[in-house]
Phi, psi and omega in degrees: 000129182293145179287136180286148180279165177300321179299315178296321179297320178295317180297318179293324175294319178298315179301317179298317179294315180298321180292317183283320190245347186093153183296313184293324183281342181285134178251164175302322180297322178296318179294318177301311181299317183292321184274339185077007179277157175279160175302321178301319179294318178301312182289328177297314183283326190232325180096315180195175183296321180298324178288329174296314179302311181296317181296319179295318177299309183294324178294320179293314180293328177292324178299314178297316180299320178294318177301316180295315181297320177297322178293319179300326180297336181254344183291133187247011181205165176300317180300314180299321180294315180296314180297325179298323177304320181281309186293323178296318179298311180299315180301317181293316181296315181295323180285331186231058186298321180293318179294317179297318178297317177301313180298315180304318185268353186250355186303309183296326178295315180292318179300323182278347184270187184293342178261012182302317179295323178296317178296313180299321178292318178299319178294319178298315180295318179298313181296321179296322178294321177296312180299321179296319180295332183262351190303312182296321178295323177294317179299326180284354179078024182278351179242155170302153175278110181222147171301149183308312183292326177292317178304311181299318180293321179296318182291309191256344184307307180300323180293316178296322179296313179295320179299316178302314181292322178296315180297330179273359180076025183254020179237153172269333180278145172279134182304313181299329179287343180264003186306303184291322178299311180295323178296318179293320178297318178300313180297313180300329183286332186244350182290149180299132181080004183272000000 
């Protein structure tokens, strides 16, 4: 197992502090104490608390994007690709609930901050990779004809909604137990003739 970097250790300490105390109540000093890093190291890697927030957000979304890309490399059908969009998301959220909760509640803050352009570019690149993975299947007519943004919302929208409610403790169902059902619903919703 690769050794985590000092930067990763700081981000994980920040996540723990944000989870325990809330983003606004967490101070740089709390993150320093939790991570064991010096103030100099914190400022060297990030500069300020807002950049820590943005870096943690971007690292989490990048983890999901990487998981998805690895899955696309093995997916052999349109159905497998669509289902992968759902199952990868659920797998990441179930494995990282605190991080997922942080991302859910921090997007507008990161978008409005100094790293907003970086986030928007990362999202554009992620969406472009998804569209590229699906492009040949779309050309073959295996999907309903839908605008790109509508297609994405139909596929992942119900899963994101259930995940938000699960993360907030408002569901009776376990998110992971709904994995295959939501993946099948996504596929049925976008397949040609569906």
